[in-house]
N, C-alpha and C positions, 0 to 999 in steps of 0.2 A: 504494500500500500504506500502511496506517495506521501501521505501526511505523517510527519514524524512527531509533531506535538501540537497541542492546542492549550491555550491558557486564558482563563477569564480573570481579569484584574478589576475588581470593583472600585478600588481607589483611583485607578487611571481611567475608569469607565471604558475599558477596552476588552476586545476579544482578539487574541493573536493566534493565527494558524500558520504553521511552518510545514512546508512540503519540499521534497527533493525529487528531482527527475533526472533520468539518464538522457539528457539532451542539453545542448548549449543554450546560453541565454537568448540568443537571437531566435532560436526555434521556439523556446517557451514563450517569448514575447508574442509570437504569432497567434497563440491561442487567446490572447486578449485583443489583439489588433483586428483579427479576422472574425466578423460576426458569425460566419458559417461554422468555424471551429469553436467559437465561444459557446454557441448554443448547443453544441454536442456535450458540453460538460457543466455549464452553469445550471445548477439545480440538481437535486438528487435524481438517480436513475428513474424513479417512478414519477418525477415531475420535470420532464424535459422542457427546456426553454426555447422560445422563438423570439428572436430580436427583430422588431419591426423597424427600428431606427438605431443606427450606431454611428454617430458622427464622432469618430475617434480623433479629436483634436481638443486642445484647451478651450473651454467654453461650449464644447459640443455636448449633445445629449444622446442618451440611449433610452429606448422604450422597449420593454419586453413583457412577455407573459410566460408563465410556466403552466403546463397542462397536467392536471392530476389524473390518477387512475380512473376516475369516474367521468372524466371530461371537464371537470371544473377548472377554471382559469384563475391564476393569481398574477396580477399585473404589478410591474415595478418600473422604476425609472432611475437613471443615473445622470449626473451632470459632471462631465470631466473637468476637473479644476487644474490639473497639472499632468503633463506627459513629457517624460524625458527618456525617449526610446534609446535602447531597449532595456533600461534598468529600473525605471520608476514611473508609477501611474498613481494618480489620486483622483477620487471621485466621490461626490455626494450620492447617497443611495436612499431610496425610499419606496414605499408602497404607492400604487396608483389605483385609481378607479378604472372601471371598464373603458371609459372614454379617454383615458390617458391623463386625466387631471390628477394632481398629487393628492393622496389620501393623507391628510395631516394627523389622523388619529394615532398613528404609530410613530410619529416623529421621523427624524432623519438620522442617518449615520454617515460617517465620513470614513472612507476606506483608503488605505495607503498600501500599495503593492510594490515590493522591491524584489528584484531578481539579482542574485549574486552567483558568480561563477565559482564552481567547486572543481578542483582537479582538472581544469581545462576542458572537460567534456560533460560535466554535470552542472545542474542549476539548483540553487536553494531559492524557493519562492516564499516570501513572508507576506502575509495579508493581515494588516492590523485594522480592525473596525473600531471606530470610536463612537461612543453613544452620548446622548444628551444628558442622561441621568442614570443612576443606579437602577431605578425602576424600569426604565426602557431596556437596559442591558439584560436584566433578569427576565423581563417579558419576552425578549427575543430568544434568549436561551431556553426558556420554557416552551416556546413555540417550535423548538427543534433546530434553531439556526446553526448551532455548533455541529450537531450530527449531520445536518443537511450539507454544510460546507465540507465536512470530511467525506461524505459520500460523493459530492460533486467533484472534489479534487481527486478522488480515487479513480475517476474516469479519464483523467488526463494522460496517464501512462499509455493507455491503449491508442489514443489519438496521436501521441508523439511517435509511438512505434509504427503505426500505420503509415504516417507520412514519411518516416525515415526509410521505409522499404519501397516507396514509390520511385 
């Protein structure tokens, strides 16, 4: 499994997930940059994602939904706040209503993704999600965010291996 650790820090209002992959930084960056690759892993295997918008540039937005086992849809949005290819990505993240408008009831999180080279051919990906409050952090963890991210990132190895063999 790609995920090597996850840590909830209530004082820092953060959830940090660290994963390692048998691919270079540039290749791992592509799974964030390319919406067709991103939607193959963003979300647990039983809740695949579909990205309707993916303006991968600072100030750009992404709109997506995940489809559950019974066909139900959970919508989300991102606003890209910083992109330093191929090493760092930051975005605001939140839930959305069916029409794409922001659902303010769950608040926003801010994600920082960093990719670090290991041994010349491996990559460590660290995703830090920062929350508005301890209550929001706990609510998201209770909803299964930590396990969902672990399951989602567990799908990345297959995508990286597939593309490497093409």
